[in-house]
C-alpha positions as YAML, in Angstrom:
chain: A
units: angstrom
residues:
- id: 1
  name: MET
  ca: [-15.98, -7.23, 3.55]
- id: 2
  name: ALA
  ca: [-18.12, -7.02, 0.45]
- id: 3
  name: LEU
  ca: [-18.02, -3.71, -1.33]
- id: 4
  name: THR
  ca: [-20.99, -1.73, -1.71]
- id: 5
  name: LEU
  ca: [-22.12, -0.07, -5.11]
- id: 6
  name: GLU
  ca: [-21.27, 3.25, -3.32]
- id: 7
  name: ASP
  ca: [-17.65, 2.18, -2.86]
- id: 8
  name: ARG
  ca: [-17.24, 0.72, -6.25]
- id: 9
  name: LEU
  ca: [-18.27, 3.88, -7.81]
- id: 10
  name: ALA
  ca: [-16.03, 5.75, -5.43]
- id: 11
  name: ILE
  ca: [-13.09, 3.56, -6.31]
- id: 12
  name: ALA
  ca: [-13.66, 4.15, -10.26]
- id: 13
  name: GLU
  ca: [-14.00, 8.10, -9.56]
- id: 14
  name: LEU
  ca: [-10.69, 8.04, -7.71]
- id: 15
  name: ILE
  ca: [-9.00, 6.11, -10.46]
- id: 16
  name: ALA
  ca: [-10.39, 8.38, -12.83]
- id: 17
  name: LEU
  ca: [-9.24, 11.50, -10.67]
- id: 18
  name: HIS
  ca: [-5.74, 10.87, -10.86]
- id: 19
  name: GLY
  ca: [-5.56, 11.81, -14.87]
- id: 20
  name: HIS
  ca: [-7.42, 14.90, -14.46]
- id: 21
  name: LEU
  ca: [-5.29, 16.15, -11.97]
- id: 22
  name: ILE
  ca: [-2.22, 15.12, -13.61]
- id: 23
  name: ASP
  ca: [-3.13, 16.66, -16.80]
- id: 24
  name: GLU
  ca: [-4.04, 20.00, -14.97]
- id: 25
  name: GLY
  ca: [-0.60, 20.01, -13.33]
- id: 26
  name: GLU
  ca: [-2.40, 19.77, -9.89]
- id: 27
  name: LEU
  ca: [0.21, 17.45, -8.34]
- id: 28
  name: ASP
  ca: [-0.52, 19.43, -4.90]
- id: 29
  name: ARG
  ca: [-3.92, 17.52, -5.12]
- id: 30
  name: MET
  ca: [-2.44, 13.93, -5.27]
- id: 31
  name: SER
  ca: [-3.21, 13.31, -1.64]
- id: 32
  name: GLU
  ca: [-6.77, 13.07, -3.05]
- id: 33
  name: VAL
  ca: [-5.68, 9.98, -4.85]
- id: 34
  name: PHE
  ca: [-2.88, 8.49, -3.09]
- id: 35
  name: THR
  ca: [-1.74, 7.58, 0.49]
- id: 36
  name: PRO
  ca: [0.97, 9.99, 1.89]
- id: 37
  name: ASP
  ca: [3.17, 6.49, 1.56]
- id: 38
  name: VAL
  ca: [2.13, 5.33, -1.81]
- id: 39
  name: GLU
  ca: [4.30, 2.94, -3.73]
- id: 40
  name: TYR
  ca: [4.07, 3.52, -6.94]
- id: 41
  name: ASP
  ca: [6.03, 0.57, -8.90]
- id: 42
  name: LEU
  ca: [7.38, 1.83, -12.61]
- id: 43
  name: THR
  ca: [9.62, -1.43, -12.76]
- id: 44
  name: ASP
  ca: [8.37, -2.21, -16.27]
- id: 45
  name: PHE
  ca: [9.95, 1.36, -17.37]
- id: 46
  name: THR
  ca: [13.14, 0.88, -15.69]
- id: 47
  name: GLN
  ca: [12.54, 3.38, -13.03]
- id: 48
  name: GLY
  ca: [11.87, 1.09, -9.93]
- id: 49
  name: THR
  ca: [9.38, 1.99, -7.30]
- id: 50
  name: LEU
  ca: [8.65, 5.68, -6.11]
- id: 51
  name: THR
  ca: [7.63, 5.77, -2.24]
- id: 52
  name: GLY
  ca: [5.57, 8.67, -1.17]
- id: 53
  name: LEU
  ca: [4.04, 11.62, -2.60]
- id: 54
  name: THR
  ca: [7.11, 13.65, -2.72]
- id: 55
  name: GLN
  ca: [9.15, 11.09, -4.84]
- id: 56
  name: LEU
  ca: [5.76, 10.74, -7.19]
- id: 57
  name: THR
  ca: [5.45, 14.62, -7.46]
- id: 58
  name: ALA
  ca: [9.34, 15.23, -8.34]
- id: 59
  name: ALA
  ca: [9.51, 12.16, -10.79]
- id: 60
  name: ALA
  ca: [6.44, 13.95, -12.82]
- id: 61
  name: LEU
  ca: [8.16, 17.33, -12.60]
- id: 62
  name: THR
  ca: [11.33, 15.75, -13.60]
- id: 63
  name: LEU
  ca: [9.73, 14.21, -16.58]
- id: 64
  name: GLY
  ca: [8.43, 17.55, -17.50]
- id: 65
  name: SER
  ca: [7.46, 17.93, -21.13]
- id: 66
  name: ALA
  ca: [7.94, 14.35, -21.75]
- id: 67
  name: ASN
  ca: [4.72, 13.70, -19.62]
- id: 68
  name: PRO
  ca: [1.65, 12.66, -21.45]
- id: 69
  name: VAL
  ca: [-0.85, 15.61, -22.27]
- id: 70
  name: ALA
  ca: [-3.63, 13.45, -21.47]
- id: 71
  name: HIS
  ca: [-4.12, 10.74, -19.39]
- id: 72
  name: HIS
  ca: [-7.23, 8.09, -20.11]
- id: 73
  name: VAL
  ca: [-8.48, 5.38, -17.84]
- id: 74
  name: THR
  ca: [-10.82, 2.75, -18.75]
- id: 75
  name: ASN
  ca: [-11.82, -1.00, -18.23]
- id: 76
  name: VAL
  ca: [-11.95, -0.51, -14.27]
- id: 77
  name: VAL
  ca: [-12.39, -3.66, -12.38]
- id: 78
  name: VAL
  ca: [-12.77, -3.72, -8.65]
- id: 79
  name: GLU
  ca: [-11.97, -6.84, -6.56]
- id: 80
  name: ASP
  ca: [-12.46, -7.24, -2.95]
- id: 81
  name: SER
  ca: [-11.28, -10.51, -1.32]
- id: 82
  name: PRO
  ca: [-11.84, -12.27, 1.94]
- id: 83
  name: ASP
  ca: [-8.88, -10.79, 3.77]
- id: 84
  name: GLY
  ca: [-10.25, -7.47, 3.33]
- id: 85
  name: SER
  ca: [-7.80, -6.08, 0.74]
- id: 86
  name: ILE
  ca: [-9.33, -4.16, -2.69]
- id: 87
  name: ARG
  ca: [-7.67, -4.52, -5.77]
- id: 88
  name: ALA
  ca: [-8.38, -2.38, -8.95]
- id: 89
  name: ARG
  ca: [-7.26, -3.12, -12.52]
- id: 90
  name: SER
  ca: [-7.87, -0.72, -15.03]
- id: 91
  name: LYS
  ca: [-6.52, 0.28, -18.58]
- id: 92
  name: GLY
  ca: [-4.68, 3.73, -18.93]
- id: 93
  name: LEU
  ca: [-3.99, 5.55, -22.33]
- id: 94
  name: GLY
  ca: [-1.41, 8.34, -22.72]
- id: 95
  name: ILE
  ca: [-1.68, 10.75, -25.34]
- id: 96
  name: ARG
  ca: [1.64, 12.68, -26.12]
- id: 97
  name: THR
  ca: [2.62, 16.03, -27.68]
- id: 98
  name: ASP
  ca: [3.04, 14.38, -30.89]
- id: 99
  name: GLY
  ca: [-0.24, 12.42, -30.83]
- id: 100
  name: SER
  ca: [1.34, 9.06, -30.57]
- id: 101
  name: CYS
  ca: [-0.41, 7.06, -27.70]
- id: 102
  name: GLY
  ca: [0.67, 4.17, -25.23]
- id: 103
  name: SER
  ca: [-0.94, 1.95, -23.25]
- id: 104
  name: VAL
  ca: [-0.57, 0.57, -19.69]
- id: 105
  name: THR
  ca: [-2.36, -1.58, -17.26]
- id: 106
  name: TYR
  ca: [-2.85, 0.09, -13.62]
- id: 107
  name: VAL
  ca: [-2.75, -2.60, -10.78]
- id: 108
  name: ASP
  ca: [-4.09, -0.76, -7.56]
- id: 109
  name: THR
  ca: [-4.07, -1.71, -3.99]
- id: 110
  name: LEU
  ca: [-6.73, 0.60, -2.23]
- id: 111
  name: VAL
  ca: [-7.35, 1.29, 1.44]
- id: 112
  name: ARG
  ca: [-10.30, 3.30, 3.20]
- id: 113
  name: VAL
  ca: [-8.85, 6.32, 5.00]
- id: 114
  name: GLU
  ca: [-11.16, 8.75, 6.82]
- id: 115
  name: ALA
  ca: [-11.35, 11.13, 3.80]
- id: 116
  name: GLY
  ca: [-12.43, 8.03, 1.86]
- id: 117
  name: TRP
  ca: [-10.53, 5.67, -0.61]
- id: 118
  name: ARG
  ca: [-7.25, 5.95, -1.87]
- id: 119
  name: ILE
  ca: [-4.71, 4.04, -3.72]
- id: 120
  name: ALA
  ca: [-1.68, 2.75, -1.30]
- id: 121
  name: ARG
  ca: [0.02, 0.74, -4.16]
- id: 122
  name: ARG
  ca: [0.21, 1.27, -7.87]
- id: 123
  name: ARG
  ca: [1.89, -0.98, -10.35]
- id: 124
  name: VAL
  ca: [2.25, 0.35, -13.85]
- id: 125
  name: GLU
  ca: [2.48, -2.52, -16.26]
- id: 126
  name: ALA
  ca: [3.73, -1.89, -19.80]
- id: 127
  name: ARG
  ca: [1.47, -3.07, -22.42]
- id: 128
  name: ARG
  ca: [3.80, -3.88, -25.39]
- id: 129
  name: THR
  ca: [2.93, -7.32, -26.65]
- id: 130
  name: PRO
  ca: [-0.25, -8.31, -28.36]
- id: 131
  name: LEU
  ca: [-2.30, -10.91, -26.28]
- id: 132
  name: ASN
  ca: [0.43, -10.78, -23.74]
- id: 133
  name: GLY
  ca: [2.47, -12.97, -25.66]
- id: 134
  name: LEU
  ca: [-0.04, -15.72, -26.43]
- id: 135
  name: SER
  ca: [0.63, -17.63, -29.54]
- id: 136
  name: THR
  ca: [-0.84, -20.52, -31.39]
- id: 137
  name: SER
  ca: [2.83, -21.35, -32.84]
...
């Protein structure tokens, strides 16, 4: 299935909506972004994989004031494949209360449900090494 321009725009807006909702503390609206059984992989942060909206919300609340005050997403690339799966990659920037910033890559698997597109699986990859370790030496 080839994605339409409307699908691509809807997916990009969905990915952006996550930052708005989390920054505003509207955790009760995460079902507008994720499937109820979402797999949220935080392995790169030694936190394993959270499963479902309840675990995702609990983790955000547990993190409390250590959460970034601002989540920004950019560089969204949406890919469809012949098997019908939809994958999106994007860059995330998190601004902390002390003004420091961290960067991640979000790797999302999306599905279309009755209400529209939702993220069924998200892997959050830490960005700690320039050029992903590529070196000329």
